[in-house]
N, C-alpha and C positions, 0 to 999 in steps of 0.2 A: 611634462614628458621630456626626457633628456634629448639633447640634439642628436646624439649618435643613434637614437632610435627612429629618427625621422629623416636622416640624411640620405638614405638610399632605399629603394623599394626592396621588400623581402623577396628573395628568389631561391628556390631549391637548387641543388647542384644539377638536377635534370633540366634546369632552365624554366621551371614553372614559376611564374610570378604569383606571389601570395597577395590576394586582395586584403584590404583593410577589414572588410566585413563581408560575409556571405549571406545570401537569402534563399528563399524557396525556389527561385529559378534554377539553382544549382542541383536540385534533387530530382532524379529521374522519376517520372510518374509512377513507375512500378519497379521497385528494386528486387522483387522476387522473394522467394522464401528459402530458408536454409534447407540443404539437402535436395534441392530441385535445380534443374538446368536453368541458367548457366553457372550455378553454384557460387555466385558472387558473395553470398552471405555465409558460406560454409559448405563442406562436402556432406555433412550429416544433419538430419532434422533437429536433433536435440543437442548436438555438440557436447560441451563439457557437463551439461546436466546429466547426460548418459554415462560419460566416461571422460576423465581428465586426460590431457595430453600425456604422452610418455615422457617422464623425466629421465633424460638419457645423458649422463655426464661423460664426456670424451676423456679417455684415460689410456695411458700406455707409456712406459719408460723402462729402460734397463732390460732385465730378464723377464721371462714368462712368470716366474715365481713372484717377483716383486710386484708385477702388474696384477697378478691374482690377488695379492694382499690388498691392493688399492680397490679392486672390484668388490671384494668382500666388505671393505669398510664403507663403500658407497651404498651397497645393497643394504647393509645394516642401518645406514642413515636414512633409508627410505627411497633410494633411487629405484625406478621401476623398469629400467632397460639398460643394457650395457652398450658402450660405444668404444671401439678399439682404435687406438692410434698406433701405427706401425712405424718403425724406424726407416730411414732412407734406403739402406740396402734392401730391405724387404720390399719396399715400394718399387725399387728399380730392378728387382729380379736377381740380386746378388746374395749368395750365402755370406755368412759372417767372416769366413776365411778368405774371401776374395780381396785382392789388393784395392779395389774400388771402395770396399767397406771400411778401410782403415780410418779410424777416428770418428766413425759415425754409428757404430753398433750401439743400439739402445738409447741414442741421444734424443731424438724427437718422437720416439715411440718405442714399442716393444720389438725386440728382435725375434723373428720367426724364420727358422730354416727348415724345420721338419714337422711332420704330423705330431711327433712327440712333444715339440715345443707348444703346440696348440693344446695338447692334452694337459700339460702343466698350467697353461694359461687359464683353463676353465676347470681346474681340479676342484671338486667339491661344489661346483655350480651346476644345478640340473638344467640342461639345455632345453628340455621340454617345457620349462616353466618361465624362461626369460626370453626376451627378444633382443637380438644382438645386431648392432650396426657396425660395419667394418669400413673404415675410410681407406679404401684401397682401389686402385684403378688399373694400371698396366698388368698387375698380377692378381686381379680380382678373382678370376676363375680358379686360380690355385688356392687362394685362401678360402673361397667358398667350399671347394672340394675337401680341404682339410677339415673345415668345420663340420661338414656333413659326415665325414668318417668318424670324427670324435663323437658327434651326436648319436650316430648309429651304434657305436661301441657302448654308449650309455643306454641303449635300448629305446631311443626316442623314435616314434613312428614318423614317417616322412612328412605327413600333414601337420605335425606339431613342431617341425624345425622352422622357426620363425626369425626373421631379421632382414637385413638389407646389406648388399654390397654397393659401394658407391658406383664403381664400374663405369664412370663417366670419363672416357678417354679424351673426348674432344676438348673439354675445358682445360686439359693438361697442355694441349698445344697452344691454347690461347693465353693462359694466365699462370700456370703453375710449374710445368716442366718435367713432371715425373712420368714421362712416356718412355717406351722401349722401342716399339716397332713402328713402321710407317702407318699412316691413317687407315688405309684399306684393310690390311690384315688385323689391325686393332679393332676395326668395326666388325670384322668377322668374329673375333673373340666375344665381343659384346652380344651379337645376335646368336651365336652358339650357346651362350649362357642363358639367353632368353628361352631358347628352345629346350635346353636341358631342364631348366626349372619348371617349365610348363609340363614336362613329362614326369620329373622326379621329385621336385620340391614345390608343391602347389601353393604353399603359404609364404614363400620367400619373395621379397621385393627385389627384383632383378637389377634395378638400377636406381641411383639417386641422382637425378640430373641436376647438376650443381651450378648455381649462380654465385655461391658463396665466395669462391676464390677469385672470380672476376671482380666482385665488389671489393675484396681485400686488395686487389691490384689497382684499384682506383676507379672502377666503373661507377656510373651514376645509377640511380634506381631504375631509370628507363632502360639503360644499357643492360643492366643485370636481367631485367625482364626479357628484353628482345633477344639477346644472344643466348640465354639459357633456353628459351622456348624454341629458338632456331635449332639448337642442338637436339632438343627433344624430338622435333619433327624429323631430323636427320636419322635418329635412331629408329623411330617408328617406320620411316620409309625403307631403311636398310633391312629391317626385320620383315616387312611385307615383301620386299624384293627377294628375300631369302626363302619365301614361301610360307611364312608364318601367318596364321589368322590373327588379324588385329584385335579381335574381341577375345582371343585367348591370352595374349600377352599384355595388352594395354592396361588391364585392371591392376597389374602388379608393378606398374611404373610408379616411381615416386620422385619428388623434387626436393632440393636442398637450398634454402634461401638464407641470406644474411639478414640478421636483425640489426639495422644500423641506427644512427643517432637521431634522425628526425622522426619522432614518434608517429605523427599523423601521416607523413608520406609513406612510412613503412607499412602502416595499417592499410593504406590505399593500395600499395604495391601488392600485398598479399591478396586482396580482394580482386584486383585487376588480373593478377596471374591466373586465378581460378577461372575467371570469365573468359579470358583469351584462350586458355587451353581447351575449355569445353567447346567453344565455338569451332576451333580449328580441328579438333578430333571428330566432331560430328559433321561439320559442313565440308571440310576439305579432305580429311582422311577417310571419311566414310564409316567410322565406327558406329555400331548400332546399339551397343549396350550402354546404359547410363554409367555403369562402373568404369567403362573405357573413357568417358568424358570427364569423370570426377578427378580433380587434382588433389592428391594427398601430399603433404610435405613436412619435412623436418626443418627446424630453424636453429641457427647458432648465432649468438650475439657477436658483435663485430670486434675481432681482435685488433683491427687497424685503428680503432678509436681508443684503445687502452694506452695510457701514458705512464712512462717511468717516473715522471714528476708527480709528486703527491699521489702515489699509487692507490691509496685507500679510496680516493674519489672514483676509482674504477668500479667499486661496488655499486655506486649510484648509477653510473653509466650503464652497467650491465642490467640493473633492475629495470631501467626505463626501456632498454632495447628488448628485454624479455617480455615486458608488458606489451610492447607493440606486437610481438609475435602472438601472444595470447589473444589480444583484442582483434588480431587479424585472422585467427582461427587455425593455428598450427596444430599438427598431429603429434609432433614430438619436439623436444626443446633441449638444447645444451646452453648452459650459462657459463661464460668464461670466468676464470678466477682473477681476482684483482692483481695478482702478482705476475701475470703472464707477460707483461712487457719487460720483466726482469729475468724470467726463467720458467722452468716447468712448475706447475702448481704444486704447492705442498698439500699434505692431507688436510690441514686446517683451512687453507684458502679454497680447496675443492669443496669442502663441506659448506662453507659460507655460500658458495655459488649455488649449490643444491638447495640450501635453505632459502635462498632468494626465490627460487621457483615455488617452493612450498608456501612461502608467505603470499605470493601472488595468487596461488591456488586457493588457499584456505582463509586468508585474512582480507584480501583486497575487494572481494565481491566481483572481480572481473569474470569469473566462471559461472556466475549465477544466471546469466541470460545469454542467448545466442546473438552474436554480432552486435554488441552493445552500442557501437558507433554508427550503425546503419541509420540513414536518414539525416545524419549530420550534414548540413549544407557544405561545410568545408571538406569532409571526408569524401562525400559523393563527387564533388567537383574534382578533387585530386585523383580519385579512382578513374574517372572518365579521361582526365588529361594524361595520366600515366599510360593508360591503355592506348590512347591516340599516339603518343610519342613513341611508345614501344612498337606499335604497329608500323609506323613510318620506318623505323630502323629495321624491322623484320623484312619489309619490302625491299630495302637496300640489300640485305643478305640474300634474299631470293633472286634478286636481279643478277647477282654474281654467280648464281647456280646452286645456292643452298649453303648450309653451314660449313661443310667440308671444303668446298671451293673457296668460300669467303675466308676461311682460316688459312688456306694455302696462299691466298692473295694478301694476307696480313690485314684484312679490313677490321675485324674486331680488336685485334691487338693494337692497331694504331689509334682507334677510337678510345680505347681504355687508357692508353698512355696519355693522350691529349687531355682526357678528363682528370687524370691523376695530376697532371701538370697544373691545370687550372685550380684544382683544390689546393695544391701546395702554394700557389701564388696567393690565393685568398687568405690562407693561414699566415703566410709571411707578412702580408700587408695589414693583417688584423681585421680584414673584412669578415672572415670567418673566425669566431672566437673559440679557442680551446682553453678551458679553464685550467690554470696552473701551468700553461705552456706559453701563451702569448697575452694572457690577461690574468690577473689575480695570482701573480707568481710569488712564491715564498722565497725570500732571500736566504733564510736559514735552512740547511738540510734537515729533513725530518729524521725520525727514528729509522734505523736500517731495517729493511724487510728481509726476513729469512728466505733464502732461495734454495730450491731443491737441486742438488748436483748429482749427476750420474757417475758412478765409479768407473773410470776407464778400464779397469781390470776385467769388467764383465765380458769383453771380447775374448779374453783368454778362456773364461769359463764356457762361453758359447762355442768356441772353436773346439774345445776339449770334448764337449758333448757330441758335436758334429762328427769328430773323428771316431769316437766310440761307436756311434751308430753305423758309420760307413764300414768299420772293421767287422761288424757283426752281421751284415746283411748279405744276401745272395747277389753278388756283383753281376753275374751273368743275367739274372732275371731283371735287374735294374736296367742294364744295357739294352736288353731286348725290348723292354717297355718304352725306353726313351727313343729307340728306333721306330717304334710304332707311332709315337707322337710325330716324328719327322715325316713319316709316310703319310699320315692323316693330314698334316699341314700342307702337303703338296697337292692334296685332293680337295674334296668338298664335304666330307663327312664331319660330324660334330666332334670337335676336338676334346670336349670335356670327358668323354668316356675313356680314351687312352690316357689322358692326364690323370684321371682318378686311379686307374690301374697302376700307373707308375708310382703315385704317391703311396698307395697301399703296399707297394713292394719296397718302400723306404727310400724312393728317390727324393731329393731335396728340392726346395723351391728354386734354388739357383740352377740345378741341373735341368729341371723342366723348362725354365725360362731360356736356358742356353740351347735346348733342343729346338725351341721355336725360333730363336735368333738365327740358328743355322739355316732355316728355310726363309724366314720373313726378312732377315736383316735388321738393322737398327736405323731409327729415324735421326737425321741430322738436318736441322732447319737451315 
């Protein structure tokens, strides 16, 4: 055995010491059955024997027409669900002609200003037959309503409009920064969306409570668990306080986890997450329906583990991270493309990422049985240890008054920054090996990797379409609808109804967001 393999004990970034060998004492006497409380082994009894996870590649760049072409290519390649990336102006509630949008239109996602943009985004795609995930938070309600309008124009019945809006504003204050309004009115938008979907869109997942971006910012697995579940509890409590029945909205909640590099710790994290949520929803929040206890989640492989050095190695990293999600029982999965440390994925790299999922599904045998690592001495010990560490952090959040108060006090932000710093130190010293970066480095540059570039002239195209729409609409009707949004925002009625009316009258995303800004103000940390 090499000296560097015995020089220091193995320890995960969450601080869990890895024993040399594990035995039967690490396995709980009864790990339970899949599809039964507390769902450690999976939310459904047959899992992938009944239905594979949804293969949902995240895509969006440039104009709606360009992204529509990518969607069609991915669907033709066997993708089973759509996942939309929006550009920063769309995420921040600005139209493409706003000064704040300069240089950002279509860069990190598709530009959406109007319902017509969404029509073009989904042109030729039957929305009654696909499930669509939209990674959008501060403007989640606007994009959901646009999607509903387009689906209704296609004649899709409400119960067949299926998908998810991320709609997780709390993690934006912690780790990502695409917030608009202060926390309290932002939470109102979240709970108004819950109530709206309970009445109007019964098959829609109203939130994807996200640990992904916290992990990308440097959180450990235990921190990702604790802070994400704390946010989930805050949303549930806010909805209950707003008068919603927990067993009406809780079954439509979903989660979004990061599939990171330590395969066994990640499998344990997914199992611990289900168990923690089930216990908290039943024992603390008082939910009575099993569907309210059951955690369903999407996973995306870790962008932060991708390297610009020897980028082809990222194919292997992504495959292992995706495997951890499958072994951990994910309901849908996005696999990152190997060139994402260099730029937006090309069509070729996106297809390789999708084929990675298909190989896991159809060639690896991982989907042949439910929870294939259950009973592993190592995995069961890690599951218990991660639950214990995450529970300790959750108690600290609750001692500060819950997730919103803890965020306002900066507690999760500081904890994640400290964890990121510790990881950076371990990589710098070589204690944590990153192949191709601090070990097994190639002196000679490899073959150049083609990078997708977005044409900056698309802003001119987008603004021209926006101007054309504004010139053809009834301005008085739009102004009246925007005033109704402002009046509703000052009161307590559900905001999504006047917002939908304004969008149907051809109000833009930026105009609806500005109407809310007039009442709610903007958040400045």
